[in-house]
N, CA, C and O atoms as a CHARMM CRD file, in Angstrom:
* protein
*
  356
    1    1 MET  N     -5.44300 -18.96700  -8.57500 PROA 1      0.00000
    2    1 MET  CA    -4.32000 -19.76900  -9.00300 PROA 1      0.00000
    3    1 MET  C     -3.41300 -20.01300  -7.79900 PROA 1      0.00000
    4    1 MET  O     -3.18500 -19.10300  -7.00300 PROA 1      0.00000
    5    2 HSD  N     -2.90100 -21.22100  -7.66300 PROA 2      0.00000
    6    2 HSD  CA    -2.03600 -21.60700  -6.55500 PROA 2      0.00000
    7    2 HSD  C     -0.64900 -21.93400  -7.09900 PROA 2      0.00000
    8    2 HSD  O     -0.51200 -22.71100  -8.04400 PROA 2      0.00000
    9    3 PHE  N      0.37400 -21.33900  -6.50000 PROA 3      0.00000
   10    3 PHE  CA     1.75600 -21.58900  -6.89200 PROA 3      0.00000
   11    3 PHE  C      2.51100 -22.15800  -5.69700 PROA 3      0.00000
   12    3 PHE  O      2.36200 -21.67700  -4.57300 PROA 3      0.00000
   13    4 HSD  N      3.32000 -23.18300  -5.94700 PROA 4      0.00000
   14    4 HSD  CA     4.23700 -23.72400  -4.94300 PROA 4      0.00000
   15    4 HSD  C      5.64200 -23.46400  -5.48200 PROA 4      0.00000
   16    4 HSD  O      5.95100 -23.85200  -6.60800 PROA 4      0.00000
   17    5 LEU  N      6.50200 -22.80800  -4.68400 PROA 5      0.00000
   18    5 LEU  CA     7.83100 -22.43100  -5.13400 PROA 5      0.00000
   19    5 LEU  C      8.90000 -22.92800  -4.17400 PROA 5      0.00000
   20    5 LEU  O      8.70500 -22.95600  -2.95900 PROA 5      0.00000
   21    6 ILE  N     10.03000 -23.32000  -4.74400 PROA 6      0.00000
   22    6 ILE  CA    11.24900 -23.57900  -3.98800 PROA 6      0.00000
   23    6 ILE  C     12.29300 -22.62900  -4.56700 PROA 6      0.00000
   24    6 ILE  O     12.61400 -22.69700  -5.75300 PROA 6      0.00000
   25    7 ILE  N     12.82100 -21.74100  -3.72200 PROA 7      0.00000
   26    7 ILE  CA    13.74800 -20.71100  -4.16500 PROA 7      0.00000
   27    7 ILE  C     15.12600 -21.03400  -3.61100 PROA 7      0.00000
   28    7 ILE  O     15.27900 -21.27900  -2.41400 PROA 7      0.00000
   29    8 SER  N     16.13900 -21.03300  -4.49500 PROA 8      0.00000
   30    8 SER  CA    17.51400 -21.28700  -4.05600 PROA 8      0.00000
   31    8 SER  C     18.38900 -20.09100  -4.39100 PROA 8      0.00000
   32    8 SER  O     18.06800 -19.28200  -5.26200 PROA 8      0.00000
   33    9 GLY  N     19.49900 -20.00200  -3.68000 PROA 9      0.00000
   34    9 GLY  CA    20.43600 -18.89800  -3.82700 PROA 9      0.00000
   35    9 GLY  C     20.83400 -18.41000  -2.43800 PROA 9      0.00000
   36    9 GLY  O     20.85200 -19.19300  -1.48800 PROA 9      0.00000
   37   10 HSD  N     21.15000 -17.14000  -2.31300 PROA 10     0.00000
   38   10 HSD  CA    21.45400 -16.55300  -1.00400 PROA 10     0.00000
   39   10 HSD  C     20.15500 -15.96800  -0.47400 PROA 10     0.00000
   40   10 HSD  O     19.90000 -14.77000  -0.59800 PROA 10     0.00000
   41   11 VAL  N     19.32600 -16.84200   0.12800 PROA 11     0.00000
   42   11 VAL  CA    17.96000 -16.48000   0.49900 PROA 11     0.00000
   43   11 VAL  C     17.64400 -16.69900   1.97900 PROA 11     0.00000
   44   11 VAL  O     16.50900 -16.49000   2.40900 PROA 11     0.00000
   45   12 GLN  N     18.63700 -17.11600   2.75400 PROA 12     0.00000
   46   12 GLN  CA    18.41400 -17.26100   4.19800 PROA 12     0.00000
   47   12 GLN  C     19.35200 -16.32600   4.94200 PROA 12     0.00000
   48   12 GLN  O     20.51200 -16.15900   4.56500 PROA 12     0.00000
   49   13 GLY  N     18.83300 -15.71600   6.00700 PROA 13     0.00000
   50   13 GLY  CA    19.63600 -14.81100   6.81700 PROA 13     0.00000
   51   13 GLY  C     19.80300 -13.42900   6.21400 PROA 13     0.00000
   52   13 GLY  O     20.66200 -12.65800   6.64000 PROA 13     0.00000
   53   14 VAL  N     18.97300 -13.11300   5.21300 PROA 14     0.00000
   54   14 VAL  CA    19.09100 -11.82700   4.50800 PROA 14     0.00000
   55   14 VAL  C     17.75400 -11.08800   4.42100 PROA 14     0.00000
   56   14 VAL  O     17.61800 -10.13800   3.64900 PROA 14     0.00000
   57   15 GLY  N     16.77700 -11.51900   5.20200 PROA 15     0.00000
   58   15 GLY  CA    15.47400 -10.85700   5.20100 PROA 15     0.00000
   59   15 GLY  C     14.55600 -11.25900   4.06900 PROA 15     0.00000
   60   15 GLY  O     13.59700 -10.54900   3.76500 PROA 15     0.00000
   61   16 PHE  N     14.83900 -12.39700   3.43600 PROA 16     0.00000
   62   16 PHE  CA    14.02900 -12.82300   2.29400 PROA 16     0.00000
   63   16 PHE  C     12.57300 -13.05200   2.68900 PROA 16     0.00000
   64   16 PHE  O     11.66800 -12.56300   2.01300 PROA 16     0.00000
   65   17 ARG  N     12.33500 -13.78800   3.77400 PROA 17     0.00000
   66   17 ARG  CA    10.95700 -14.12000   4.15200 PROA 17     0.00000
   67   17 ARG  C     10.14800 -12.86700   4.49200 PROA 17     0.00000
   68   17 ARG  O      8.99200 -12.74500   4.08600 PROA 17     0.00000
   69   18 TYR  N     10.74700 -11.94900   5.22700 PROA 18     0.00000
   70   18 TYR  CA    10.05000 -10.70600   5.56400 PROA 18     0.00000
   71   18 TYR  C      9.74900  -9.90700   4.29300 PROA 18     0.00000
   72   18 TYR  O      8.64400  -9.39200   4.12000 PROA 18     0.00000
   73   19 SER  N     10.74700  -9.81200   3.40700 PROA 19     0.00000
   74   19 SER  CA    10.54200  -9.08600   2.14300 PROA 19     0.00000
   75   19 SER  C      9.47000  -9.75300   1.29500 PROA 19     0.00000
   76   19 SER  O      8.65800  -9.07400   0.66600 PROA 19     0.00000
   77   20 ALA  N      9.46500 -11.08400   1.27800 PROA 20     0.00000
   78   20 ALA  CA     8.45700 -11.82300   0.51700 PROA 20     0.00000
   79   20 ALA  C      7.06500 -11.54700   1.06900 PROA 20     0.00000
   80   20 ALA  O      6.11200 -11.39100   0.30600 PROA 20     0.00000
   81   21 GLN  N      6.94500 -11.48800   2.39000 PROA 21     0.00000
   82   21 GLN  CA     5.65600 -11.20800   3.01300 PROA 21     0.00000
   83   21 GLN  C      5.19500  -9.78500   2.68100 PROA 21     0.00000
   84   21 GLN  O      4.03700  -9.57700   2.31800 PROA 21     0.00000
   85   22 GLN  N      6.08100  -8.82700   2.80300 PROA 22     0.00000
   86   22 GLN  CA     5.71800  -7.43400   2.52300 PROA 22     0.00000
   87   22 GLN  C      5.26500  -7.25500   1.08100 PROA 22     0.00000
   88   22 GLN  O      4.26900  -6.58300   0.81300 PROA 22     0.00000
   89   23 LYS  N      6.00800  -7.86500   0.15000 PROA 23     0.00000
   90   23 LYS  CA     5.67100  -7.73100  -1.27100 PROA 23     0.00000
   91   23 LYS  C      4.36700  -8.46600  -1.58000 PROA 23     0.00000
   92   23 LYS  O      3.56600  -7.98000  -2.37800 PROA 23     0.00000
   93   24 ALA  N      4.14100  -9.62300  -0.96400 PROA 24     0.00000
   94   24 ALA  CA     2.88000 -10.35000  -1.16100 PROA 24     0.00000
   95   24 ALA  C      1.70700  -9.49300  -0.69900 PROA 24     0.00000
   96   24 ALA  O      0.66100  -9.46500  -1.34600 PROA 24     0.00000
   97   25 ASN  N      1.88100  -8.79700   0.41800 PROA 25     0.00000
   98   25 ASN  CA     0.81800  -7.91600   0.91200 PROA 25     0.00000
   99   25 ASN  C      0.54800  -6.78700  -0.07600 PROA 25     0.00000
  100   25 ASN  O     -0.60700  -6.40600  -0.26700 PROA 25     0.00000
  101   26 GLU  N      1.59200  -6.24200  -0.71200 PROA 26     0.00000
  102   26 GLU  CA     1.41300  -5.19300  -1.72000 PROA 26     0.00000
  103   26 GLU  C      0.58600  -5.69100  -2.90500 PROA 26     0.00000
  104   26 GLU  O     -0.21600  -4.94500  -3.46700 PROA 26     0.00000
  105   27 TYR  N      0.78500  -6.94400  -3.27500 PROA 27     0.00000
  106   27 TYR  CA     0.07200  -7.54300  -4.41200 PROA 27     0.00000
  107   27 TYR  C     -1.25500  -8.18400  -4.00000 PROA 27     0.00000
  108   27 TYR  O     -1.95700  -8.73800  -4.84700 PROA 27     0.00000
  109   28 ASN  N     -1.60700  -8.11800  -2.71800 PROA 28     0.00000
  110   28 ASN  CA    -2.82300  -8.76200  -2.20000 PROA 28     0.00000
  111   28 ASN  C     -2.83800 -10.26700  -2.47200 PROA 28     0.00000
  112   28 ASN  O     -3.84500 -10.82600  -2.90800 PROA 28     0.00000
  113   29 LEU  N     -1.70300 -10.90500  -2.20500 PROA 29     0.00000
  114   29 LEU  CA    -1.56400 -12.34600  -2.37800 PROA 29     0.00000
  115   29 LEU  C     -1.53200 -13.00600  -1.01100 PROA 29     0.00000
  116   29 LEU  O     -1.18500 -12.37600  -0.01200 PROA 29     0.00000
  117   30 TYR  N     -1.89700 -14.28600  -0.97500 PROA 30     0.00000
  118   30 TYR  CA    -1.98900 -15.02400   0.27700 PROA 30     0.00000
  119   30 TYR  C     -1.17200 -16.30200   0.20200 PROA 30     0.00000
  120   30 TYR  O     -0.91600 -16.82000  -0.88400 PROA 30     0.00000
  121   31 GLY  N     -0.76500 -16.80700   1.35800 PROA 31     0.00000
  122   31 GLY  CA     0.00200 -18.04500   1.42000 PROA 31     0.00000
  123   31 GLY  C      0.97600 -18.01100   2.57400 PROA 31     0.00000
  124   31 GLY  O      0.66800 -17.47500   3.63800 PROA 31     0.00000
  125   32 TRP  N      2.16600 -18.58700   2.36900 PROA 32     0.00000
  126   32 TRP  CA     3.18000 -18.64800   3.42000 PROA 32     0.00000
  127   32 TRP  C      4.56200 -18.81300   2.80900 PROA 32     0.00000
  128   32 TRP  O      4.70800 -19.15700   1.63600 PROA 32     0.00000
  129   33 VAL  N      5.58100 -18.55800   3.64200 PROA 33     0.00000
  130   33 VAL  CA     6.97800 -18.72600   3.24800 PROA 33     0.00000
  131   33 VAL  C      7.74200 -19.27800   4.44800 PROA 33     0.00000
  132   33 VAL  O      7.47600 -18.89600   5.58800 PROA 33     0.00000
  133   34 MET  N      8.70200 -20.18800   4.18500 PROA 34     0.00000
  134   34 MET  CA     9.50900 -20.73200   5.28400 PROA 34     0.00000
  135   34 MET  C     10.86700 -21.19300   4.78400 PROA 34     0.00000
  136   34 MET  O     11.02000 -21.58400   3.62700 PROA 34     0.00000
  137   35 ASN  N     11.85800 -21.14000   5.68200 PROA 35     0.00000
  138   35 ASN  CA    13.18600 -21.64100   5.38000 PROA 35     0.00000
  139   35 ASN  C     13.18700 -23.16400   5.45900 PROA 35     0.00000
  140   35 ASN  O     12.49900 -23.75500   6.29100 PROA 35     0.00000
  141   36 LEU  N     13.96900 -23.79100   4.57900 PROA 36     0.00000
  142   36 LEU  CA    14.17700 -25.23400   4.63600 PROA 36     0.00000
  143   36 LEU  C     15.59900 -25.51600   5.10800 PROA 36     0.00000
  144   36 LEU  O     16.48200 -24.66900   4.97800 PROA 36     0.00000
  145   37 GLU  N     15.81600 -26.70500   5.65400 PROA 37     0.00000
  146   37 GLU  CA    17.11900 -27.06500   6.21300 PROA 37     0.00000
  147   37 GLU  C     18.24100 -27.07500   5.19200 PROA 37     0.00000
  148   37 GLU  O     19.40600 -26.92400   5.55800 PROA 37     0.00000
  149   38 ASP  N     17.91300 -27.25200   3.90700 PROA 38     0.00000
  150   38 ASP  CA    18.96000 -27.32100   2.88000 PROA 38     0.00000
  151   38 ASP  C     19.39800 -25.93900   2.37100 PROA 38     0.00000
  152   38 ASP  O     20.18200 -25.84900   1.42600 PROA 38     0.00000
  153   39 GLY  N     18.89200 -24.85900   2.99700 PROA 39     0.00000
  154   39 GLY  CA    19.28300 -23.51000   2.60500 PROA 39     0.00000
  155   39 GLY  C     18.36700 -22.86000   1.58800 PROA 39     0.00000
  156   39 GLY  O     18.57200 -21.70400   1.21600 PROA 39     0.00000
  157   40 THR  N     17.35500 -23.59400   1.13200 PROA 40     0.00000
  158   40 THR  CA    16.38200 -23.02900   0.19900 PROA 40     0.00000
  159   40 THR  C     15.19700 -22.47200   0.98600 PROA 40     0.00000
  160   40 THR  O     15.10300 -22.64000   2.20200 PROA 40     0.00000
  161   41 VAL  N     14.30200 -21.81000   0.26700 PROA 41     0.00000
  162   41 VAL  CA    13.08000 -21.28100   0.86600 PROA 41     0.00000
  163   41 VAL  C     11.90100 -21.87700   0.11400 PROA 41     0.00000
  164   41 VAL  O     11.89600 -21.92600  -1.11600 PROA 41     0.00000
  165   42 GLU  N     10.89500 -22.33100   0.86600 PROA 42     0.00000
  166   42 GLU  CA     9.67300 -22.87900   0.28600 PROA 42     0.00000
  167   42 GLU  C      8.55900 -21.86100   0.46700 PROA 42     0.00000
  168   42 GLU  O      8.48900 -21.16900   1.48200 PROA 42     0.00000
  169   43 MET  N      7.68700 -21.78100  -0.53600 PROA 43     0.00000
  170   43 MET  CA     6.61600 -20.79500  -0.49400 PROA 43     0.00000
  171   43 MET  C      5.39000 -21.32600  -1.21600 PROA 43     0.00000
  172   43 MET  O      5.50200 -22.03000  -2.22000 PROA 43     0.00000
  173   44 GLU  N      4.21900 -20.98100  -0.69500 PROA 44     0.00000
  174   44 GLU  CA     2.96200 -21.18600  -1.41500 PROA 44     0.00000
  175   44 GLU  C      2.30800 -19.81600  -1.53300 PROA 44     0.00000
  176   44 GLU  O      2.23100 -19.06600  -0.56000 PROA 44     0.00000
  177   45 VAL  N      1.83900 -19.50200  -2.73600 PROA 45     0.00000
  178   45 VAL  CA     1.23900 -18.20100  -3.01200 PROA 45     0.00000
  179   45 VAL  C     -0.03900 -18.41000  -3.80100 PROA 45     0.00000
  180   45 VAL  O     -0.07700 -19.21500  -4.73200 PROA 45     0.00000
  181   46 GLU  N     -1.09700 -17.67500  -3.42400 PROA 46     0.00000
  182   46 GLU  CA    -2.37200 -17.75200  -4.13500 PROA 46     0.00000
  183   46 GLU  C     -2.85400 -16.36200  -4.50600 PROA 46     0.00000
  184   46 GLU  O     -2.64500 -15.38900  -3.78200 PROA 46     0.00000
  185   47 GLY  N     -3.50800 -16.30200  -5.66200 PROA 47     0.00000
  186   47 GLY  CA    -4.09500 -15.05700  -6.13100 PROA 47     0.00000
  187   47 GLY  C     -4.27700 -15.11000  -7.63100 PROA 47     0.00000
  188   47 GLY  O     -4.05000 -16.15100  -8.24800 PROA 47     0.00000
  189   48 PRO  N     -4.68600 -13.99200  -8.23300 PROA 48     0.00000
  190   48 PRO  CA    -4.83300 -13.94600  -9.69000 PROA 48     0.00000
  191   48 PRO  C     -3.49300 -14.22700 -10.37500 PROA 48     0.00000
  192   48 PRO  O     -2.45200 -13.72800  -9.94800 PROA 48     0.00000
  193   49 GLU  N     -3.53000 -15.02600 -11.43300 PROA 49     0.00000
  194   49 GLU  CA    -2.28900 -15.48400 -12.07200 PROA 49     0.00000
  195   49 GLU  C     -1.38400 -14.32700 -12.49500 PROA 49     0.00000
  196   49 GLU  O     -0.16900 -14.40600 -12.31500 PROA 49     0.00000
  197   50 ASN  N     -1.95400 -13.25300 -13.05500 PROA 50     0.00000
  198   50 ASN  CA    -1.10800 -12.14300 -13.49900 PROA 50     0.00000
  199   50 ASN  C     -0.39400 -11.48300 -12.32000 PROA 50     0.00000
  200   50 ASN  O      0.76200 -11.08000 -12.44700 PROA 50     0.00000
  201   51 GLN  N     -1.06800 -11.37000 -11.17900 PROA 51     0.00000
  202   51 GLN  CA    -0.44400 -10.78200  -9.99500 PROA 51     0.00000
  203   51 GLN  C      0.64200 -11.69900  -9.42800 PROA 51     0.00000
  204   51 GLN  O      1.70000 -11.22800  -9.01000 PROA 51     0.00000
  205   52 VAL  N      0.37900 -12.99900  -9.41600 PROA 52     0.00000
  206   52 VAL  CA     1.39300 -13.93500  -8.92100 PROA 52     0.00000
  207   52 VAL  C      2.59400 -13.92400  -9.85200 PROA 52     0.00000
  208   52 VAL  O      3.73100 -13.97800  -9.38200 PROA 52     0.00000
  209   53 ASN  N      2.37400 -13.85500 -11.15400 PROA 53     0.00000
  210   53 ASN  CA     3.50000 -13.78900 -12.09600 PROA 53     0.00000
  211   53 ASN  C      4.34500 -12.53800 -11.87000 PROA 53     0.00000
  212   53 ASN  O      5.57300 -12.60700 -11.92600 PROA 53     0.00000
  213   54 GLN  N      3.70800 -11.40400 -11.61700 PROA 54     0.00000
  214   54 GLN  CA     4.44900 -10.17200 -11.31700 PROA 54     0.00000
  215   54 GLN  C      5.24100 -10.33200 -10.01500 PROA 54     0.00000
  216   54 GLN  O      6.37900  -9.87600  -9.90800 PROA 54     0.00000
  217   55 TYR  N      4.62600 -10.98100  -9.03700 PROA 55     0.00000
  218   55 TYR  CA     5.28400 -11.23700  -7.75600 PROA 55     0.00000
  219   55 TYR  C      6.51000 -12.13000  -7.94700 PROA 55     0.00000
  220   55 TYR  O      7.56200 -11.87300  -7.36300 PROA 55     0.00000
  221   56 VAL  N      6.37600 -13.17300  -8.75900 PROA 56     0.00000
  222   56 VAL  CA     7.50400 -14.07400  -9.02100 PROA 56     0.00000
  223   56 VAL  C      8.64100 -13.30700  -9.69600 PROA 56     0.00000
  224   56 VAL  O      9.81000 -13.57100  -9.41500 PROA 56     0.00000
  225   57 THR  N      8.32000 -12.37000 -10.57500 PROA 57     0.00000
  226   57 THR  CA     9.34900 -11.53200 -11.19200 PROA 57     0.00000
  227   57 THR  C     10.09100 -10.73800 -10.12400 PROA 57     0.00000
  228   57 THR  O     11.31300 -10.60200 -10.18100 PROA 57     0.00000
  229   58 GLU  N      9.34700 -10.21300  -9.14700 PROA 58     0.00000
  230   58 GLU  CA     9.97700  -9.48800  -8.03300 PROA 58     0.00000
  231   58 GLU  C     10.90800 -10.41900  -7.25200 PROA 58     0.00000
  232   58 GLU  O     12.00300 -10.01700  -6.85900 PROA 58     0.00000
  233   59 ILE  N     10.47600 -11.65900  -7.02700 PROA 59     0.00000
  234   59 ILE  CA    11.31800 -12.62900  -6.32400 PROA 59     0.00000
  235   59 ILE  C     12.61100 -12.85700  -7.09900 PROA 59     0.00000
  236   59 ILE  O     13.69600 -12.84800  -6.51600 PROA 59     0.00000
  237   60 LYS  N     12.50000 -13.06000  -8.40400 PROA 60     0.00000
  238   60 LYS  CA    13.68400 -13.30400  -9.23400 PROA 60     0.00000
  239   60 LYS  C     14.68900 -12.16700  -9.13000 PROA 60     0.00000
  240   60 LYS  O     15.89700 -12.39200  -9.19700 PROA 60     0.00000
  241   61 ASN  N     14.19000 -10.94300  -8.96600 PROA 61     0.00000
  242   61 ASN  CA    15.06900  -9.78000  -8.83200 PROA 61     0.00000
  243   61 ASN  C     15.69400  -9.67800  -7.44100 PROA 61     0.00000
  244   61 ASN  O     16.59600  -8.86600  -7.22900 PROA 61     0.00000
  245   62 GLY  N     15.23000 -10.48400  -6.50100 PROA 62     0.00000
  246   62 GLY  CA    15.85900 -10.57700  -5.18900 PROA 62     0.00000
  247   62 GLY  C     15.41400  -9.57300  -4.14600 PROA 62     0.00000
  248   62 GLY  O     16.00400  -9.54300  -3.06600 PROA 62     0.00000
  249   63 PHE  N     14.41200  -8.75200  -4.40100 PROA 63     0.00000
  250   63 PHE  CA    13.87800  -7.77300  -3.45100 PROA 63     0.00000
  251   63 PHE  C     14.87500  -6.66800  -3.08000 PROA 63     0.00000
  252   63 PHE  O     14.52900  -5.48900  -3.15400 PROA 63     0.00000
  253   64 HSD  N     16.10400  -7.02200  -2.68300 PROA 64     0.00000
  254   64 HSD  CA    17.13200  -6.01900  -2.37100 PROA 64     0.00000
  255   64 HSD  C     18.51600  -6.62100  -2.59700 PROA 64     0.00000
  256   64 HSD  O     18.63600  -7.80700  -2.90600 PROA 64     0.00000
  257   65 ARG  N     19.54500  -5.81900  -2.44700 PROA 65     0.00000
  258   65 ARG  CA    20.89400  -6.20600  -2.87400 PROA 65     0.00000
  259   65 ARG  C     21.53100  -7.33900  -2.08900 PROA 65     0.00000
  260   65 ARG  O     22.48900  -7.94400  -2.57100 PROA 65     0.00000
  261   66 PHE  N     21.03400  -7.64800  -0.89200 PROA 66     0.00000
  262   66 PHE  CA    21.61500  -8.71700  -0.10000 PROA 66     0.00000
  263   66 PHE  C     21.06600 -10.08700  -0.47600 PROA 66     0.00000
  264   66 PHE  O     21.62600 -11.11200  -0.08800 PROA 66     0.00000
  265   67 ILE  N     19.98400 -10.10700  -1.22100 PROA 67     0.00000
  266   67 ILE  CA    19.35500 -11.35700  -1.63700 PROA 67     0.00000
  267   67 ILE  C     19.78500 -11.69000  -3.05700 PROA 67     0.00000
  268   67 ILE  O     19.76800 -10.83400  -3.94200 PROA 67     0.00000
  269   68 ARG  N     20.17800 -12.96500  -3.26600 PROA 68     0.00000
  270   68 ARG  CA    20.51400 -13.42800  -4.61200 PROA 68     0.00000
  271   68 ARG  C     19.70700 -14.69900  -4.88600 PROA 68     0.00000
  272   68 ARG  O     19.87400 -15.70900  -4.20100 PROA 68     0.00000
  273   69 VAL  N     18.84200 -14.63800  -5.88300 PROA 69     0.00000
  274   69 VAL  CA    18.03900 -15.79500  -6.27000 PROA 69     0.00000
  275   69 VAL  C     18.71300 -16.45100  -7.47700 PROA 69     0.00000
  276   69 VAL  O     18.87300 -15.83000  -8.52700 PROA 69     0.00000
  277   70 ASP  N     19.10200 -17.71600  -7.30900 PROA 70     0.00000
  278   70 ASP  CA    19.74300 -18.45800  -8.38700 PROA 70     0.00000
  279   70 ASP  C     18.74300 -19.26200  -9.21300 PROA 70     0.00000
  280   70 ASP  O     18.88400 -19.38000 -10.43000 PROA 70     0.00000
  281   71 ASP  N     17.72800 -19.81300  -8.53800 PROA 71     0.00000
  282   71 ASP  CA    16.77500 -20.67000  -9.24400 PROA 71     0.00000
  283   71 ASP  C     15.44400 -20.68400  -8.48600 PROA 71     0.00000
  284   71 ASP  O     15.40300 -20.57700  -7.26000 PROA 71     0.00000
  285   72 ILE  N     14.35700 -20.82000  -9.25700 PROA 72     0.00000
  286   72 ILE  CA    13.02800 -20.97800  -8.67100 PROA 72     0.00000
  287   72 ILE  C     12.34100 -22.14900  -9.35900 PROA 72     0.00000
  288   72 ILE  O     12.17000 -22.15300 -10.57800 PROA 72     0.00000
  289   73 ASN  N     11.95100 -23.13900  -8.56800 PROA 73     0.00000
  290   73 ASN  CA    11.16700 -24.26200  -9.07000 PROA 73     0.00000
  291   73 ASN  C      9.70800 -23.92500  -8.78900 PROA 73     0.00000
  292   73 ASN  O      9.32100 -23.75100  -7.63400 PROA 73     0.00000
  293   74 ILE  N      8.89500 -23.83000  -9.84700 PROA 74     0.00000
  294   74 ILE  CA     7.50200 -23.40300  -9.70400 PROA 74     0.00000
  295   74 ILE  C      6.55600 -24.50000 -10.16600 PROA 74     0.00000
  296   74 ILE  O      6.71300 -25.05600 -11.25300 PROA 74     0.00000
  297   75 GLU  N      5.57100 -24.80400  -9.32500 PROA 75     0.00000
  298   75 GLU  CA     4.47100 -25.70100  -9.69900 PROA 75     0.00000
  299   75 GLU  C      3.18200 -24.90400  -9.57900 PROA 75     0.00000
  300   75 GLU  O      2.89800 -24.33000  -8.52700 PROA 75     0.00000
  301   76 LYS  N      2.39700 -24.86600 -10.66300 PROA 76     0.00000
  302   76 LYS  CA     1.12600 -24.13100 -10.67500 PROA 76     0.00000
  303   76 LYS  C     -0.02900 -25.11400 -10.66900 PROA 76     0.00000
  304   76 LYS  O      0.02400 -26.16100 -11.31500 PROA 76     0.00000
  305   77 THR  N     -1.08200 -24.76200  -9.92600 PROA 77     0.00000
  306   77 THR  CA    -2.31800 -25.52800  -9.97800 PROA 77     0.00000
  307   77 THR  C     -3.48700 -24.54400 -10.01800 PROA 77     0.00000
  308   77 THR  O     -3.39200 -23.42200  -9.52200 PROA 77     0.00000
  309   78 GLU  N     -4.57300 -24.98300 -10.61100 PROA 78     0.00000
  310   78 GLU  CA    -5.75000 -24.12000 -10.77700 PROA 78     0.00000
  311   78 GLU  C     -6.46100 -23.83600  -9.46500 PROA 78     0.00000
  312   78 GLU  O     -6.87900 -22.70400  -9.22300 PROA 78     0.00000
  313   79 GLY  N     -6.60200 -24.83600  -8.62400 PROA 79     0.00000
  314   79 GLY  CA    -7.33900 -24.66000  -7.37400 PROA 79     0.00000
  315   79 GLY  C     -6.56300 -23.86200  -6.35300 PROA 79     0.00000
  316   79 GLY  O     -5.34400 -23.72300  -6.45900 PROA 79     0.00000
  317   80 GLU  N     -7.26700 -23.33500  -5.35900 PROA 80     0.00000
  318   80 GLU  CA    -6.62400 -22.61200  -4.27500 PROA 80     0.00000
  319   80 GLU  C     -6.93900 -23.28900  -2.95100 PROA 80     0.00000
  320   80 GLU  O     -7.96200 -23.96100  -2.82000 PROA 80     0.00000
  321   81 LYS  N     -6.06200 -23.11200  -1.97100 PROA 81     0.00000
  322   81 LYS  CA    -6.26900 -23.68900  -0.64600 PROA 81     0.00000
  323   81 LYS  C     -7.05400 -22.76100   0.26600 PROA 81     0.00000
  324   81 LYS  O     -7.48300 -23.17200   1.34400 PROA 81     0.00000
  325   82 GLY  N     -7.24700 -21.52400  -0.14600 PROA 82     0.00000
  326   82 GLY  CA    -8.06900 -20.59800   0.61800 PROA 82     0.00000
  327   82 GLY  C     -7.35900 -19.86100   1.73400 PROA 82     0.00000
  328   82 GLY  O     -7.98100 -19.52500   2.74200 PROA 82     0.00000
  329   83 TYR  N     -6.06500 -19.60000   1.57700 PROA 83     0.00000
  330   83 TYR  CA    -5.35200 -18.82200   2.59000 PROA 83     0.00000
  331   83 TYR  C     -5.99200 -17.44100   2.72600 PROA 83     0.00000
  332   83 TYR  O     -6.49800 -16.88500   1.75100 PROA 83     0.00000
  333   84 LYS  N     -5.96500 -16.89600   3.93300 PROA 84     0.00000
  334   84 LYS  CA    -6.57800 -15.58800   4.21600 PROA 84     0.00000
  335   84 LYS  C     -5.55400 -14.47400   4.41300 PROA 84     0.00000
  336   84 LYS  O     -5.90700 -13.29600   4.46800 PROA 84     0.00000
  337   85 GLN  N     -4.27400 -14.86000   4.51900 PROA 85     0.00000
  338   85 GLN  CA    -3.18600 -13.89800   4.70500 PROA 85     0.00000
  339   85 GLN  C     -1.89600 -14.53500   4.22400 PROA 85     0.00000
  340   85 GLN  O     -1.89400 -15.69600   3.81600 PROA 85     0.00000
  341   86 PHE  N     -0.79800 -13.78900   4.26800 PROA 86     0.00000
  342   86 PHE  CA     0.50900 -14.31300   3.90300 PROA 86     0.00000
  343   86 PHE  C      1.34800 -14.32900   5.17600 PROA 86     0.00000
  344   86 PHE  O      1.58900 -13.28800   5.78700 PROA 86     0.00000
  345   87 THR  N      1.79100 -15.52600   5.57000 PROA 87     0.00000
  346   87 THR  CA     2.48900 -15.68100   6.84000 PROA 87     0.00000
  347   87 THR  C      3.91500 -16.20200   6.65700 PROA 87     0.00000
  348   87 THR  O      4.25700 -16.80800   5.64200 PROA 87     0.00000
  349   88 ILE  N      4.72000 -15.94400   7.66700 PROA 88     0.00000
  350   88 ILE  CA     6.08100 -16.49300   7.73900 PROA 88     0.00000
  351   88 ILE  C      6.02800 -17.67000   8.70100 PROA 88     0.00000
  352   88 ILE  O      5.56300 -17.54500   9.83400 PROA 88     0.00000
  353   89 LYS  N      6.51000 -18.81100   8.23400 PROA 89     0.00000
  354   89 LYS  CA     6.53900 -20.00300   9.11100 PROA 89     0.00000
  355   89 LYS  C      7.93600 -20.18800   9.67900 PROA 89     0.00000
  356   89 LYS  O      8.17500 -21.12800  10.43700 PROA 89     0.00000
């Protein structure tokens, strides 16, 4: 399952991308995460749907106290792009 996410809130300058990468590695998920100029974070994540859903729940909780997630726009697709790791762009 492939998920494309746009995360808004206090998500830049607080270690969000590093935390997202670490947590993705814990769940054995693949893809990438990057900051956007408008202050949001864009992410693509691939893996079993139940694991990605658990990961998204972790994102909603903000990983740690300095991160605040206000909204997540999620698009799901059945196919995968075949990422081999989770990277920070």
